[in-house]
Backbone as CSV, one residue per row, in Angstrom:
resi,resn,N_x,N_y,N_z,CA_x,CA_y,CA_z,C_x,C_y,C_z
1,UNK,-43.669,5.749,35.068,-42.926,4.494,35.130,-42.510,4.042,33.733
2,UNK,-43.494,4.108,32.808,-43.196,3.725,31.426,-42.151,4.657,30.830
3,UNK,-42.269,5.965,31.132,-41.306,6.941,30.619,-39.915,6.649,31.139
4,UNK,-39.786,6.313,32.420,-38.498,6.004,33.009,-37.884,4.783,32.349
5,UNK,-38.724,3.755,32.072,-38.233,2.540,31.419,-37.711,2.837,30.021
6,UNK,-38.454,3.672,29.274,-38.024,4.032,27.926,-36.722,4.808,27.942
7,UNK,-36.580,5.737,28.904,-35.344,6.510,29.020,-34.164,5.600,29.325
8,UNK,-34.383,4.632,30.218,-33.315,3.701,30.579,-32.925,2.845,29.385
9,UNK,-33.916,2.391,28.634,-33.653,1.575,27.445,-32.871,2.366,26.412
10,UNK,-33.251,3.623,26.205,-32.548,4.492,25.255,-31.106,4.696,25.679
11,UNK,-30.865,4.882,26.988,-29.509,5.103,27.498,-28.642,3.878,27.233
12,UNK,-29.193,2.691,27.521,-28.433,1.462,27.329,-28.095,1.273,25.854
13,UNK,-29.048,1.545,24.961,-28.821,1.398,23.522,-27.728,2.335,23.039
14,UNK,-27.790,3.599,23.453,-26.775,4.572,23.037,-25.417,4.215,23.599
15,UNK,-25.371,3.763,24.862,-24.092,3.406,25.474,-23.466,2.215,24.758
16,UNK,-24.289,1.215,24.452,-23.780,0.019,23.790,-23.239,0.345,22.407
17,UNK,-23.855,1.293,21.712,-23.418,1.631,20.361,-22.078,2.349,20.354
18,UNK,-21.629,2.855,21.506,-20.372,3.595,21.574,-19.231,2.754,22.113
19,UNK,-19.470,1.474,22.422,-18.435,0.633,22.984,-18.011,-0.419,21.970
20,UNK,-16.826,-1.007,22.175,-16.331,-2.075,21.321,-16.427,-3.397,22.087
21,UNK,-17.635,-3.851,22.316,-17.843,-5.062,23.084,-17.240,-6.263,22.365
22,UNK,-16.349,-6.997,23.067,-15.775,-8.206,22.510,-14.760,-7.989,21.409
23,UNK,-14.150,-6.820,21.340,-13.224,-6.500,20.245,-11.898,-6.050,20.834
24,UNK,-10.799,-6.599,20.329,-9.493,-6.109,20.763,-8.487,-6.296,19.637
25,UNK,-7.447,-5.500,19.688,-6.411,-5.560,18.666,-5.061,-5.312,19.307
26,UNK,-4.008,-5.752,18.605,-2.657,-5.575,19.125,-1.700,-5.373,17.955
27,UNK,-0.851,-4.361,18.058,0.140,-4.100,17.015,1.292,-5.101,17.154
28,UNK,1.586,-5.821,16.078,2.667,-6.805,16.101,3.855,-6.366,15.246
29,UNK,3.671,-5.343,14.438,4.784,-4.789,13.651,4.468,-3.339,13.341
30,UNK,5.452,-2.473,13.561,5.253,-1.041,13.304,6.608,-0.419,13.020
31,UNK,6.840,-0.027,11.779,8.128,0.577,11.441,7.981,1.596,10.329
32,UNK,8.615,2.747,10.526,8.786,3.712,9.438,10.232,3.737,8.962
33,UNK,11.032,2.783,9.456,12.382,2.517,8.973,13.367,3.650,9.237
34,UNK,12.996,4.601,10.100,13.886,5.725,10.393,15.202,5.275,11.005
35,UNK,15.170,4.191,11.795,16.396,3.714,12.448,17.268,2.900,11.501
36,UNK,16.712,2.540,10.352,17.451,1.696,9.425,17.340,0.216,9.730
37,UNK,16.520,-0.150,10.724,16.351,-1.553,11.107,15.503,-2.272,10.058
38,UNK,16.036,-3.364,9.506,15.312,-4.144,8.506,15.059,-5.572,8.994
39,UNK,14.984,-5.758,10.300,14.730,-7.079,10.872,13.418,-7.648,10.335
40,UNK,13.463,-8.906,9.905,12.269,-9.574,9.389,12.010,-9.333,7.921
41,UNK,12.809,-8.471,7.289,12.616,-8.155,5.874,13.620,-8.914,5.017
42,UNK,13.154,-9.472,3.926,14.023,-10.115,2.950,14.026,-9.288,1.665
43,UNK,15.223,-9.006,1.157,15.331,-8.207,-0.057,15.222,-6.722,0.185
44,UNK,15.349,-6.292,1.450,15.192,-4.870,1.781,16.400,-4.063,1.337
45,UNK,16.138,-2.887,0.796,17.151,-1.902,0.432,16.780,-0.610,1.143
46,UNK,17.751,0.054,1.746,17.499,1.339,2.386,17.841,2.472,1.432
47,UNK,16.942,3.450,1.351,17.120,4.592,0.458,16.617,5.834,1.182
48,UNK,17.297,6.939,1.017,16.863,8.184,1.652,16.043,8.990,0.653
49,UNK,14.781,9.240,1.029,13.889,10.046,0.192,13.223,11.090,1.072
50,UNK,13.254,12.334,0.632,12.711,13.445,1.420,13.310,13.494,2.821
51,UNK,14.591,13.149,2.927,15.299,13.243,4.197,15.033,12.122,5.176
52,UNK,14.336,11.055,4.753,14.004,9.953,5.659,14.318,8.617,4.997
53,UNK,14.610,7.610,5.830,14.828,6.265,5.316,13.514,5.668,4.817
54,UNK,13.570,5.046,3.654,12.470,4.236,3.142,13.069,2.913,2.672
55,UNK,12.202,1.928,2.467,12.649,0.682,1.852,12.468,0.825,0.349
56,UNK,13.549,0.675,-0.384,13.499,0.852,-1.832,14.815,1.469,-2.316
57,UNK,14.922,1.907,-3.550,13.835,1.860,-4.519,13.908,0.570,-5.336
58,UNK,12.777,0.227,-5.967,12.715,-0.987,-6.757,12.161,-0.696,-8.149
59,UNK,12.679,-1.466,-9.100,12.140,-1.510,-10.453,12.245,-2.961,-10.887
60,UNK,11.098,-3.621,-11.014,11.037,-5.068,-11.225,11.737,-5.812,-10.090
61,UNK,11.346,-5.456,-8.884,11.866,-6.100,-7.694,10.941,-5.866,-6.525
62,UNK,11.412,-6.215,-5.334,10.590,-5.999,-4.160,11.172,-6.682,-2.940
63,UNK,10.364,-6.782,-1.887,10.832,-7.374,-0.638,9.675,-8.078,0.060
64,UNK,10.006,-8.854,1.088,8.998,-9.555,1.870,9.216,-9.277,3.356
65,UNK,8.133,-9.361,4.109,8.160,-9.262,5.560,7.629,-10.569,6.118
66,UNK,8.416,-11.214,6.994,8.016,-12.471,7.610,7.850,-12.281,9.108
67,UNK,6.663,-12.605,9.608,6.381,-12.548,11.032,6.051,-13.950,11.526
68,UNK,6.567,-14.297,12.710,6.328,-15.622,13.290,5.875,-15.479,14.738
69,UNK,5.364,-16.581,15.285,4.937,-16.637,16.690,3.890,-15.581,17.023
70,UNK,2.962,-15.381,16.112,1.885,-14.418,16.369,0.935,-14.976,17.430
71,UNK,0.443,-14.141,18.331,-0.583,-14.587,19.281,-1.846,-15.026,18.542
72,UNK,-2.698,-15.759,19.225,-3.936,-16.213,18.611,-4.769,-15.010,18.161
73,UNK,-5.371,-15.156,16.991,-6.144,-14.054,16.431,-7.088,-14.604,15.380
74,UNK,-8.001,-13.770,14.924,-8.952,-14.172,13.892,-8.861,-13.317,12.637
75,UNK,-8.141,-12.213,12.721,-7.989,-11.337,11.551,-6.704,-10.538,11.696
76,UNK,-6.268,-9.973,10.568,-5.069,-9.133,10.549,-5.391,-7.876,9.750
77,UNK,-4.951,-6.733,10.274,-5.051,-5.481,9.531,-3.652,-5.052,9.102
78,UNK,-3.514,-4.759,7.824,-2.228,-4.363,7.235,-2.370,-2.946,6.703
79,UNK,-1.510,-2.057,7.173,-1.505,-0.672,6.700,-0.124,-0.339,6.156
80,UNK,-0.056,0.040,4.896,1.227,0.366,4.272,1.136,1.729,3.602
81,UNK,2.294,2.391,3.507,2.367,3.709,2.855,3.487,3.658,1.818
82,UNK,3.147,3.304,0.568,4.153,3.270,-0.498,4.229,4.597,-1.255
83,UNK,5.404,4.831,-1.846,5.596,5.925,-2.798,5.767,5.318,-4.196
84,UNK,5.156,5.951,-5.191,5.365,5.575,-6.586,6.062,6.747,-7.276
85,UNK,7.307,6.495,-7.675,8.188,7.578,-8.129,8.210,7.716,-9.651
86,UNK,8.108,8.963,-10.096,8.371,9.361,-11.474,7.332,8.800,-12.455
87,UNK,7.765,8.179,-13.550,6.906,7.996,-14.719,6.123,6.675,-14.717
88,UNK,5.269,6.470,-13.693,4.381,5.314,-13.733,3.296,5.559,-14.786
89,UNK,3.062,4.529,-15.635,2.210,4.699,-16.807,0.869,3.978,-16.709
90,UNK,0.525,3.487,-15.541,-0.797,2.921,-15.327,-1.140,1.780,-16.259
91,UNK,-2.332,1.848,-16.860,-2.847,0.772,-17.711,-2.268,0.772,-19.122
92,UNK,-1.465,1.763,-19.461,-0.944,1.872,-20.821,-0.231,0.582,-21.235
93,UNK,-0.597,0.045,-22.377,0.065,-1.175,-22.862,0.292,-1.144,-24.369
94,UNK,0.373,0.040,-24.923,0.563,0.179,-26.372,1.996,-0.167,-26.745
95,UNK,2.179,-1.226,-27.521,3.492,-1.598,-28.035,4.410,-2.271,-27.045
96,UNK,3.968,-2.469,-25.814,4.822,-3.111,-24.816,6.062,-2.306,-24.472
97,UNK,5.980,-0.973,-24.593,7.145,-0.110,-24.376,7.153,0.470,-22.973
98,UNK,6.028,1.027,-22.538,6.003,1.689,-21.235,4.668,1.432,-20.535
99,UNK,4.503,0.246,-20.047,3.303,-0.149,-19.335,2.735,-1.456,-19.876
100,UNK,1.800,-2.057,-19.137,1.218,-1.577,-17.884,2.220,-1.623,-16.731
101,UNK,2.030,-0.729,-15.769,2.903,-0.642,-14.601,2.119,-1.102,-13.373
102,UNK,2.443,-2.315,-12.916,1.659,-3.009,-11.899,2.435,-3.097,-10.587
103,UNK,1.716,-2.937,-9.474,2.278,-3.137,-8.138,1.396,-4.134,-7.403
104,UNK,2.055,-5.080,-6.706,1.315,-6.161,-6.066,1.698,-6.295,-4.597
105,UNK,0.699,-6.480,-3.753,0.897,-6.816,-2.342,0.170,-8.122,-2.071
106,UNK,0.888,-9.100,-1.504,0.306,-10.393,-1.216,0.502,-10.767,0.250
107,UNK,-0.490,-11.447,0.811,-0.390,-12.016,2.157,-0.514,-13.524,2.031
108,UNK,0.548,-14.230,2.424,0.586,-15.690,2.312,0.211,-16.144,0.903
109,UNK,0.692,-15.412,-0.099,0.499,-15.786,-1.492,-0.805,-15.342,-2.114
110,UNK,-1.683,-14.693,-1.340,-2.964,-14.223,-1.868,-2.904,-12.724,-2.151
111,UNK,-3.416,-12.329,-3.305,-3.381,-10.917,-3.683,-4.259,-10.061,-2.775
112,UNK,-3.679,-9.017,-2.214,-4.442,-7.967,-1.543,-4.541,-6.741,-2.439
113,UNK,-3.477,-6.478,-3.184,-3.464,-5.426,-4.200,-2.770,-5.996,-5.430
114,UNK,-3.368,-5.849,-6.578,-2.740,-6.203,-7.857,-3.245,-5.188,-8.869
115,UNK,-2.626,-4.016,-8.850,-3.202,-2.864,-9.544,-2.126,-2.053,-10.246
116,UNK,-2.571,-1.271,-11.217,-1.668,-0.325,-11.869,-1.800,1.042,-11.200
117,UNK,-0.703,1.794,-11.274,-0.660,3.160,-10.742,-0.097,4.067,-11.834
118,UNK,-0.560,5.309,-11.841,-0.136,6.254,-12.865,0.160,7.616,-12.255
119,UNK,1.286,8.193,-12.646,1.631,9.573,-12.296,1.510,10.491,-13.506
120,UNK,0.777,10.047,-14.505,0.678,10.781,-15.764,-0.103,12.080,-15.613
121,UNK,0.292,13.131,-16.319,-0.619,14.281,-16.463,-1.899,13.803,-17.133
122,UNK,-2.997,14.488,-16.882,-4.271,14.027,-17.440,-5.028,15.215,-18.020
123,UNK,-5.198,15.218,-19.341,-6.008,16.229,-20.009,-6.714,15.582,-21.186
124,UNK,-7.404,16.354,-21.981,-8.199,15.780,-23.071,-7.334,15.136,-24.151
125,UNK,-6.057,15.524,-24.221,-5.177,14.992,-25.260,-4.305,13.851,-24.775
126,UNK,-4.051,13.782,-23.461,-3.109,12.775,-22.954,-3.463,12.426,-21.520
127,UNK,-3.746,11.162,-21.274,-4.091,10.731,-19.920,-3.921,9.220,-19.838
128,UNK,-2.980,8.771,-19.027,-2.759,7.343,-18.832,-3.434,6.925,-17.538
129,UNK,-4.534,6.203,-17.652,-5.356,5.842,-16.496,-4.699,4.735,-15.677
130,UNK,-5.184,4.563,-14.444,-4.740,3.491,-13.572,-5.949,2.668,-13.126
131,UNK,-5.675,1.457,-12.595,-6.773,0.626,-12.096,-7.013,0.832,-10.599
132,UNK,-5.972,1.185,-9.834,-6.149,1.341,-8.398,-7.197,2.415,-8.108
133,UNK,-8.139,2.143,-7.195,-8.088,1.150,-6.117,-8.632,-0.234,-6.453
134,UNK,-8.952,-0.522,-7.709,-9.425,-1.846,-8.077,-8.326,-2.637,-8.778
135,UNK,-8.615,-3.897,-9.016,-7.664,-4.809,-9.638,-7.394,-4.406,-11.085
136,UNK,-6.169,-4.641,-11.548,-5.812,-4.339,-12.930,-6.694,-5.138,-13.898
137,UNK,-7.139,-4.462,-14.931,-7.948,-5.087,-15.960,-9.427,-4.870,-15.783
138,UNK,-9.837,-4.247,-14.660,-11.261,-4.062,-14.394,-11.757,-2.689,-14.812
139,UNK,-10.959,-1.633,-14.548,-11.494,-0.283,-14.690,-10.357,0.696,-14.989
140,UNK,-10.719,1.877,-15.511,-9.786,2.978,-15.724,-10.146,4.133,-14.801
141,UNK,-9.254,4.443,-13.863,-9.426,5.603,-12.996,-8.405,6.672,-13.394
142,UNK,-8.693,7.943,-13.098,-7.707,8.998,-13.382,-6.389,8.741,-12.651
143,UNK,-5.285,9.215,-13.201,-4.000,9.071,-12.523,-4.045,9.612,-11.092
144,UNK,-3.346,8.925,-10.197,-3.182,9.310,-8.792,-4.500,9.300,-8.008
145,UNK,-5.495,8.542,-8.496,-6.728,8.367,-7.727,-6.410,7.782,-6.356
146,UNK,-6.932,8.390,-5.309,-6.759,7.988,-3.907,-5.366,8.259,-3.347
147,UNK,-4.490,8.917,-4.099,-3.206,9.320,-3.517,-3.456,10.326,-2.397
148,UNK,-2.695,10.214,-1.310,-2.910,11.114,-0.174,-1.971,12.315,-0.204
149,UNK,-0.902,12.224,-0.987,0.035,13.338,-1.066,0.870,13.203,-2.332
150,UNK,1.299,14.334,-2.869,2.145,14.359,-4.052,3.446,15.073,-3.706
151,UNK,4.572,14.462,-4.061,5.890,15.038,-3.812,6.648,15.158,-5.131
152,UNK,7.816,15.783,-5.052,8.715,15.783,-6.198,9.291,14.383,-6.401
153,UNK,9.710,14.111,-7.630,10.303,12.816,-7.943,11.676,12.654,-7.311
154,UNK,12.348,11.595,-7.673,13.660,11.293,-7.105,14.736,12.176,-7.731
155,UNK,15.875,12.292,-7.028,16.957,13.166,-7.496,17.548,12.708,-8.818
156,UNK,17.521,11.392,-9.077,18.101,10.875,-10.326,17.054,10.721,-11.425
157,UNK,15.908,11.371,-11.276,14.815,11.243,-12.229,15.289,11.531,-13.659
158,UNK,15.061,10.569,-14.543,15.438,10.748,-15.947,14.223,10.650,-16.864
159,UNK,13.023,10.709,-16.273,11.811,10.449,-17.053,11.169,11.704,-17.612
160,UNK,11.468,12.862,-17.024,10.761,14.070,-17.392,9.477,14.262,-16.601
161,UNK,9.084,13.267,-15.812,7.905,13.360,-14.947,8.389,13.437,-13.509
162,UNK,8.447,14.639,-12.968,9.050,14.853,-11.644,7.986,14.758,-10.546
163,UNK,7.371,13.563,-10.433,6.269,13.356,-9.502,6.462,12.074,-8.719
164,UNK,6.200,12.136,-7.411,6.071,10.933,-6.587,4.724,10.999,-5.886
165,UNK,3.934,9.960,-6.010,2.624,9.906,-5.357,2.689,8.969,-4.158
166,UNK,2.072,9.380,-3.062,2.057,8.597,-1.829,0.640,8.099,-1.565
167,UNK,0.531,6.839,-1.191,-0.759,6.223,-0.894,-0.751,5.645,0.511
168,UNK,-1.922,5.589,1.114,-2.123,4.861,2.370,-3.106,3.732,2.066
169,UNK,-2.605,2.500,2.142,-3.396,1.330,1.772,-3.643,0.489,3.026
170,UNK,-4.899,0.236,3.337,-5.275,-0.537,4.523,-6.121,-1.720,4.082
171,UNK,-5.706,-2.921,4.485,-6.440,-4.136,4.169,-6.617,-4.957,5.446
172,UNK,-7.838,-5.431,5.679,-8.124,-6.326,6.801,-8.600,-7.657,6.248
173,UNK,-7.962,-8.751,6.700,-8.260,-10.077,6.162,-8.464,-11.067,7.296
174,UNK,-9.243,-12.105,7.026,-9.346,-13.214,7.963,-8.001,-13.929,8.020
175,UNK,-7.559,-14.258,9.235,-6.242,-14.877,9.378,-6.130,-15.486,10.760
176,UNK,-5.717,-16.748,10.855,-5.590,-17.422,12.153,-4.230,-18.076,12.363
177,UNK,-3.395,-18.086,11.335,-2.101,-18.769,11.447,-1.136,-17.996,12.346
178,UNK,-0.141,-18.695,12.865,0.826,-18.071,13.769,1.933,-17.342,13.021
179,UNK,1.961,-17.465,11.684,2.978,-16.802,10.868,2.312,-16.051,9.733
180,UNK,2.994,-15.013,9.265,2.500,-14.214,8.144,3.654,-13.902,7.209
181,UNK,3.427,-14.142,5.917,4.372,-13.740,4.880,3.713,-12.673,4.040
182,UNK,4.285,-11.482,4.084,3.738,-10.339,3.352,4.759,-9.917,2.310
183,UNK,4.344,-9.885,1.050,5.291,-9.567,-0.022,4.813,-8.376,-0.843
184,UNK,5.795,-7.630,-1.350,5.548,-6.436,-2.162,6.452,-6.516,-3.394
185,UNK,5.871,-6.341,-4.576,6.673,-6.432,-5.798,6.012,-5.634,-6.915
186,UNK,6.844,-5.099,-7.787,6.328,-4.407,-8.968,6.582,-5.226,-10.220
187,UNK,5.807,-4.932,-11.247,5.997,-5.498,-12.582,5.919,-4.323,-13.550
188,UNK,7.066,-3.657,-13.709,7.134,-2.427,-14.493,7.642,-2.717,-15.903
189,UNK,7.101,-1.993,-16.869,7.532,-2.103,-18.260,8.044,-0.744,-18.704
190,UNK,9.326,-0.673,-19.021,9.933,0.570,-19.507,11.145,0.184,-20.338
191,UNK,10.944,-0.008,-21.637,11.995,-0.569,-22.496,12.767,0.475,-23.289
192,UNK,12.369,1.750,-23.195,12.983,2.760,-24.062,13.932,3.692,-23.328
193,UNK,14.439,3.270,-22.165,15.435,4.050,-21.432,16.574,3.122,-21.018
194,UNK,17.805,3.636,-20.938,18.946,2.776,-20.593,18.956,2.348,-19.127
195,UNK,18.343,3.143,-18.239,18.354,2.828,-16.809,16.928,2.950,-16.266
196,UNK,16.134,1.878,-16.331,14.709,1.967,-15.986,14.426,2.495,-14.591
197,UNK,15.289,2.243,-13.605,14.970,2.630,-12.227,14.937,4.147,-12.050
198,UNK,15.653,4.894,-12.889,15.581,6.351,-12.777,14.334,6.888,-13.468
199,UNK,13.721,6.072,-14.322,12.508,6.479,-15.014,11.265,6.228,-14.166
200,UNK,11.206,5.084,-13.482,10.076,4.766,-12.614,10.504,3.734,-11.575
201,UNK,10.044,3.934,-10.358,10.403,3.041,-9.263,9.396,3.236,-8.138
202,UNK,9.605,2.513,-7.035,8.723,2.660,-5.878,9.511,2.375,-4.616
203,UNK,8.949,2.829,-3.499,9.556,2.585,-2.195,8.451,2.499,-1.147
204,UNK,8.811,2.061,0.055,7.851,1.892,1.143,8.301,2.722,2.340
205,UNK,7.413,3.605,2.834,7.798,4.481,3.942,7.358,3.956,5.302
206,UNK,6.338,3.104,5.364,5.957,2.547,6.667,5.051,1.338,6.494
207,UNK,5.108,0.456,7.493,4.238,-0.717,7.560,3.766,-0.872,8.996
208,UNK,2.464,-1.028,9.180,1.893,-1.315,10.505,0.981,-2.530,10.358
209,UNK,1.189,-3.536,11.232,0.372,-4.736,11.198,-0.239,-4.966,12.576
210,UNK,-1.553,-5.185,12.579,-2.280,-5.464,13.826,-2.952,-6.834,13.714
211,UNK,-2.941,-7.570,14.828,-3.779,-8.753,14.911,-5.066,-8.365,15.620
212,UNK,-6.165,-8.980,15.198,-7.488,-8.624,15.707,-8.192,-9.883,16.169
213,UNK,-8.808,-9.816,17.347,-9.614,-10.913,17.867,-11.066,-10.494,17.879
214,UNK,-11.936,-11.301,17.310,-13.364,-11.035,17.341,-14.043,-12.300,17.856
215,UNK,-14.416,-12.345,19.121,-15.005,-13.575,19.716,-16.260,-14.018,18.966
């Protein structure tokens, strides 16, 4: 009898650990921009990179996504996939010529990402570190830390660094309002080239936003 009770208790514990009791989510925005639809975006530019539409490119610019009439929720998950093209110089700030190169993502005016990114080669003689995945000014990580894929740079690349790094950034925040303002902007420093956007820029390949309810 005792053995049967213990077996039943073990079964219930294991079953409960595999379920999402009281948890639900719903996708309220999902776009990889393949159709060219920019509904809800302010400042959006369409650009073809690797044969697909992306939002971009930007150099000292960016765009915002505005969502309204959201169902009741207690949290929001934001998943974005940006590309950082060509000669991003990370934390470099020598002489104010080429860096620091900062990218920022904000939700309702609050920083979710405020970090530098670097596509620099890295060896014992030359290595421009980045702060991502942490905030700028806190730490030095090797270039392209946490990048999920590396591609060739843009066709008009004038930097000599023919690299584009792709990241998948996921942030979950407490949120209960019926509207969301999500903004993306860079703060790039590149003063020694006539056309900065061909030297370094960024674009966005997809955005997915989910609302989450946790009773």
